[in-house]
N, C-alpha and C positions, 0 to 999 in steps of 0.2 A: 698394500694399501697405505697411503699417507694422508695427513690432514694439513691443509694450508689455511691461512687466514686471509680472507678477501673482504676488504671494507668492514673489518670487525666481525665477519661471519666465518665460522669454520666450515670448510668444504672438503669432503673426502674425495681423493683422486685415486682411481684404480690404475694398475699397470696397463690395462687394455686401453683406457682413455688417453694416458700419456703416450702410448705407442701410436695411437690414432692421430694425435696432434703432431707428433714427430713426422709421421708420414705425410700429413697435410703440409707441414713446413717445407719438406723436401719438394713437394709439388709446387709450392709457391716459388722456391728457388729456380726450378725449371722454367716456370712461367716468366720470371724475370729475364732469364737467358733468351727465351723466345721473343720477349718484347724488344730486346736490343736489336733484333733483325726487322722490326716493324717500323714503318715511317712514324715520325713523331705525332702527326695529326691523328693517326689511327690508334695510338697507344692507349689513350684514355678510355675509349669504349671497350677495347679488348681487356684492359686491366679491370674495368668495372665488372664486366661479365665474369672474368676469372674470380674476382672477389666474391661475387654472388654465389658462384659454384662452390667455392671453399666454405663459405658460411653454411650453405645448404648441406654439404657433406659433414661438417662438424655437428650440425643439428641432428642429422640421421644417426651419427655415431653416438651422440649423447643419449638419444632415445633408445638405441639398441643396448647400450651398456647399463643405463640406470633405470630404464623402464621396458624391460623385455616383455614380449607378448607371452601371456600365459598359455601353456600347452593345453590342448583340448583333452579332457578326461573322458574316456569312453564310458557310456552308461552301462550299468550292470542290469538294467531293466530291459528285457526283450519286448514284453507286451504287458498291458494292464487292462482290466475290465472291472467296472463297478457292478456289484451284485446286489447289495442291500437286501438280503433275505434274512428273516427273523425266525427263530425256532425256540420252543420251550422244551426243556429236557428235564426229566424227573431224576432226582438224586436224593441223597440223605444229608442232613446237616451234621454239625459236630456233636449233636446229641443223639445221632443215629435215628432221627425221625424223618419221615418223608418230607421232601422239599422239592423245589424246582428252581432252575435258573434260566435266564433268557440269553440266547446266543445270537448275535447278528454277524453274518458274514458281510463285511463292508466292501471289500474288494479282493480280487484275485490277481496275483502278479506272476509272470513267467520271468525268472531271473537266471543270469549266468554267474551269479555269485551271491552268497549269503554270509551274514555275520553270525558266528557261533561263539559265545563267550568273548566277544571283542576281537575275534580273529576271522579273517576272510577264508571261506571254504569254497573251493571250485569243484564242479562236477567232473565226471569222467568225460572223455571225448564223445561228442554226439549227444550229450545229456544236458539237462537244465533242471532248475528247481521250480516247482509249482507251489506258491505260497498263498495260503488263505489268511487274510487279516481279519481277526475276530474282535468283537466287543462283547464282553461278558457282563451281564447285569444281574446282580443279586438284590432282589427286592424284599427279601425276608429280613428278619431281625437276628438271624444267626449266621455265623461264618460258614461258607460253602467251599468245598474243594472241587477243582476242575482238572480233569485229565483229558487233554485234547486227543490223545491217541485212542481213547475209548469211544469216541463219537464220530470219527471221520474215517472213510475208506475211499481209496482211489480204485475205481472199477476198470480193469483192463482185461478184455476177452472173458468177461463174466467172472473174473477172479478179483476178490477184494484184497487190497494192499494197504497195510497200516502206514501211518506217517513216519518218515525217517527223521523229521525235525519236529520237536514239540517241547513245551515246558512242562516239567514234572511237578505235580502237586501245586497247582496254582490256587492260592487261597484268596477268596473274594470276601472282603469285609462286609458286614451287614449294611444293607441299603447303599451299595456303591457299585461303580462301574470300573472294569479293568480291561486293558487291551491284551491280546494274546495272538498267537499265530501257530499254524501247523503247516508242515511242508512235505512234499513228495519229490522224488527224483523221477523225471519223465524224459521222453525223447524230445530233443531240442526242436525238431521240425514239426512236432505235433501241434495242432491248433484246436482240437476238440477233446474235452475230458468229461468224465462222469465221476461225480463225488457222492458217496452215500453219507447222509447226515442223520444223526439221531442215535437212539439206543439200538445197538447192533443186534441184540437178540430178539428184537421186536420189529414189526414192519416199520420201515423208515423210508424217507424220501431220497430219491436219487436225482441230483440236479445236473443239468448239462451246462458246461462252461465252454464258450468259444471265444477266440481271439480274432 
């Protein structure tokens, strides 16, 4: 790459653009040769048309070199559904006294990739990730600890499966809201899921999720 000064303005010229101009110059030389065989009265319209074509090709080359089209990035989201279901779950606060926090499942996403500690994680062939986006609300005046793996189960063939993805020891400050998520590995072609929500040793709700 080189830099030239045009009317007091620095312009970067790439090798690709220089090569393109050289190729267009060769084309113009050939056109001049062709014009020598054309009657004088017809030369001007032919030359004008040739000049328009050269300018158009230069414009296309400039666009391709300096303003290339962005490549389409495939989405990692297979499907999304909004749930907006709220739950109240009993727990203990940092003083080990009874307390409760409010959990809202905002949406559920079927993903073909997840980020774990800033790195992309891909599922096995034929699998996908089922992610529950949560909003945790601590309305008490004490800090609460949340373990997502202790309150959600994926039910498959009447068998409960714990989340494979979760944040350990989520601390929720007094009178505050915090986002969280839990995730399961599921069949990529599946469209219907059952999730058990709540205290697992007590009667809890099983919700149906469909995409």
